[in-house]
N, C-alpha and C positions, 0 to 999 in steps of 0.2 A: 255340435256346431251351433253357435249363437249368431243369429242374424235378425235384422229388423228392417222394416220399411215404414217411412213416414209419408203422410199426405196432408194436404191443406194449404191454404193461402193466408197471407197476413191478415186480410180483412174478410176472409171467408167465414163460413158458419162455424167451423171447428178445425182443429188439428188432430190427426189420428196417427197411431202407430200400431203395427202388428209385430209382435216379438215371438220368435220361434227358437226353441232349443233349451229353454230353462228346464231343469229337472222337476219332476213332480214332488210335492210335499214341502216346497219352500214357502215359508210363511211370508206373506206380503203385507207390509205396513203401509196402508194408503196415506196415512198422515205423514209418514217419512217422505213419501214422494212429494206431497204438497209442501212440505218444509223446503225441499230443494227447489221446487218451483218458485216459492216465495223468495228464496235467496237469489235466484236468477234475476228477479225484478228489483233487487236492492242496488245501491251504489249511488254516490253523489254524482250528479251530471246526467242522470237518466231523464228521458223526455216525458211528454204528456201521456203517451200511450200507457205508461205504467200506472197512471192515476185512474185509468179506465178499467184495465184488466185486473182481475184477482184470480190467478190461475189455480184451478182445482181439477184434479184428474178424476175421470170416471173409468172404471174398469168394466168392460163390456163382455169379456169372455176370458176363459182360460184360468179362472180363479174361482174356487168354491170353498166356503167355510174359512176364508182367509188364507188358503193354501193353493199353490199352483197345481194344475192337473196334469202337466206335461204336454198339453195341447197349446196351440198359439194363443197368446194373450193379446187382446185388443184393448187399447187405451184411447181415450178421447179427452181433449181440453177444448172447451167451448170458448169462442171469441166473443166477449161481451160487446166489442166494438162493431160486430156484425149488424146490430140494430141500426147503426148510423150509416152502414154501407150496403145493406142488402139490396137496395134498388140498383146498385152498380154491380154488385158481385153475384147476384142470383144467376142461376144457370141460363135462364131465358131472358135475362136483362138485356135491353138494347144498348148499343154503344152510347157512352155518356161523355160528350165532349168536355164538359166541365171538369171531369175527373181524369181525362186522358193525360198521359205523360208523353210529350213529343220532343222534349229538350233533355237528352241523356246527360246523366251526371258523370263527370270524370271520376274514375275509380270504382264505379258501380257496374253491375252486369247489364245495365240498361241497353247500351248500344250493341255490344257483342252478342247478347242474348236475343235482341230484336232482329239482328241480321241472321243469326242462326235459325231462329224459328219463324222468320218472315212476319214479324209483328211490326205494325206501324204505331201502335199504341204501346208504349213501354210499360204500362201498368200490367200488361200480361206477363211481363218479365219480373218486375220488382215484387209482385205479390208472392211469388214463390222464392225468389232470390233473397227476400227479406230474412233477417235474422230471427224473425218471429217463429220460423219453423223450428228453431233450436229449443223452444219450450218443451216440445214433445220429446226431443232427444234427451233433455234433462230427466224427463219421466222414465225413459228407458234406462238411463244411467243409474237412476235411483233403484230400479229393480236389480241391476247388476251389482250395486253396492250391497243390497240385501244378501245376495249370494256370497259375495266376498267376505262379509262379516261372519258367515258360518265357518270360514277358514282363517279368521282373525286378521284379515287384510283390511287396512283402513287407508283412506285417501284424504289428503288435505291440499287445497289450493290457496295460494296467497299472492297478492299483487306486489311486484317489485318496483314498478315505476309507472307513472302516468305523465305524459307530456315532457319527458326528459328528467323529471325529478326522481332520482333513483336512490334507494337504500341498498346497502351492501347485503350480500347473501348471508343468511343465518342458518345454523343447524336447528331444525325444528324437532322438538321432542314429541313422542307419541301422545303425551298428555295434552298437547295443544290441539289435537284433532277435534275433540268433542266441542269445545267452544266455537271452533270455526264452522262446524256443521250447524250449530244453532244460530249463529249470527252472520254478520256481513263477511264476504270474502276479502274485504280490504283489511289486511292485517299488517299495517306498517308499524313495526314495533318501535320505531324511532318517531317520537311525537313531533319533532321539528320537520321531518320529512313529510309526515302526514299533513301537517299544517301547510307546507309548501304546495303539496299536491292539490289540496282544496282551493288554495289561492289561484293556482294555474287554471283550474276548471272554471272558476268564477270569471277570470279575465277572458278566457276563451269564449265563454257564453256571451259576454258583453259585446264582443266584436264579431259574433257569428262564426266563430272557428270551432273546430273539433280536435280532439286529442286522442292519440294512441298510447300504447304502453307495453309493458312486459309483465308477464305473470309466470308463476311456477306451480307445478302440481307434483306432490310427493306421494308415493304409495309405499306404506310401511308393511313389513312382515310378509312380503311376497316370497313364496318358496323358490328355491333354486330350481332351475330346469324348465321354466316356461319358455315357449318359443323354440326355435331350432336354427342351427347353422347349416343344415342339410340342403334346404331349398330357399331361394331368395324370398319367396312370398310367405314363408313361415317364420321369418325373423321377427322377434317381438318388438325391437326398436323401430323397424320399418312399419309395422302395424300401428304403433303408437304415433309415429310421425304423421302417417296418413290420416288417422282419426282426428288429431288435433289440427292439422292443416286444413281439414274440411270445414272447420268453423269459419263462418264469414269474417272477412277482414284479417285473418291470420296470414302473415307473410313470411314467417320464419319459425322453425322448431329446432330446439337443441335438446340433447340428452346428456346429462352429466356436465362436463366442462364445455361440451359443444365446440364452438369456434375457437374458444380459448386454448383448447388442446393443440390446435395447429400452431400456436405460437410458443409452445413449450418443448424442451428436449424430452426424449422418451423417458428419462429417469424421473421427470416431474409430471408426466402425463398419465402414468399408470398407477395402479394400487397394489402395494406389496401384499402378498398372501401370507396370512398367519394361521396358526393352528393351536387350539387349546382343547384339552380333553373334554371339559365341561361345555364348550362352545362350538367345537368343530372348526371348520375353515371359516375365516373371516378376514376383513380388511379394515385397517385403521382409518383409511381415507376412502372417499367414494367419488373419485374423479370420473369413473366410467358411468356413473348414474345408475348403478344397479344392473347393468346389462353388458355382457361381453360376448362377442361373436353371435349376436342375435338371441342370446339366451340369458334369462335372469340369473344373477349370481348369488342371490340371497341378501344383498344389501338393498337399502332403500332406493326405489326407482324415482329418478328426478327428471321431469320433463319441463322444459322452459319454452315459452312461445312469445313472439312479438306480434302485436296487433297494430295495424295501421289506423290512422284517424278515420272516422266514419265519413263516407263520401258525400253525404247530404250536409251542405254547409248553409248556415243562416245567411252568410254573405257569399252567394254562389259563384263558382268559377265560370269562365266562358265556355260555351258549348255551341252546337249547331242544331238548328231546328230540323227535324227529320224530314218534314214535308217541303218547306220552302228553301232549305239549305242555307238559310241566312244565319249569321252569327247572332247568338242570343245568350242570356244567362241560363245556366243549368236549372232544371226543375228543383223546387224545394218541397220536400215532404216532411211531415212531422218526424222528428228524429231526436237522438241524444247528443249531448256534447261529448260524452265518452261512455263507452260500454265495456271498459277493460274489466271491472269487477264482475260483470255479468258473463263475459267470455271466460273468465277464470272458473266460474261455476260450471259452465258448459264443458270446459276442458276436463274438469273432474269427472263429469259424466262420460266423456269420450274415453278417458283413461280407464274408468271402471268397466265400460263395455268391452274394451279390448282385453283387459286382464281376466274378466269373467269368461270371455270366449276362450281364452287360452287355458284357463282352469278346467273348463268343460272338455276341451280337446284332450288334455293330458289325463284327467282323472275319470272322464266318462260317467256313465251311470244314468239310468232312466229315472231314478229317484235321488233326492238329496242324501238320503241315508246310504245308498249304494256308493254315491260319489264320495262321501266322507270316509267310508270304509277303504276305498281305493286310495284316498289321500293319506290316511293313517298308515297304511301299508308302505307307501312310498316314503313318508317321513321316517318311519322306523328303519328303512333301508339306508336313508341318508345319514341317520345318526349312528349307524353301525360302521360307517367308513372309518 
């Protein structure tokens, strides 16, 4: 079982994660983790915070000689902006009225979180509700990708739309994965659409607006048989939907055709099954998005998500002051115009974590070598059908 826990606040000293369940002997490439952290910070429309931070992971436990030990792995990402906030965020720091947030932002966790935890200063909410926490989730996802690579599984995320400017879906070849890993997640293959997206971001920034969008994550060469139809909480599609929906500002998740399948007759919603001796069972189409009955079917897994605009607007919406109850403008924090490309990288990590967890569940093993032996035995069984 693969599980992890994160800790830390947006302007706190550091973000941390403890990861449990990775097999021993797995080579850990710290630079690969840092590359994914850098990709998360990319994207046109990101705010000033990205000019301050230069995220680098420190591995504090669970790895020796570049390989996992089988014990919990502890990772840390220091917040450089802590130096500007330590008088506010230190454990013994007194309340700071100048930094207090008392005018909740519509669409943010401010008010609901403040009511739940009985906070009158919503900074106590936003510091943890902030998407800054996802930096360390990306680090965990990078570890998961390392494991998946040992089984030839690769993951690619790409942006489909920002602010309503949308390009049509494309079939992405495996050869496109590596350039995406090295560069920006914005992969609008249509130059005119990309130009339109950049223009929309600039216009939004000029008037204090924010923009949402849609992105897609594809997982290639996932073996058939991950997940289960036997129990509701073991379904692969359910786990993927939950993981991606947990990313801040995500309001919808689809797998395969998603909502479009509801508008088609059955003959146009499902994938015809074929068989060839050299290939085994396969499908010419992938409307199911690589999952049928909660189980991976051997085709590319396709997960799509919709991200709402960021709640912090430069031209804020109306709100209510928590103390006086008078109408006022919502609080304004340093923020992005859009973070869809960043969310796409985070979703890659979320998908990787889920798939790695299911691989560990199915093939077990205390060491990576044992896990690979179990995997090879299963693949031989599948090929003999």
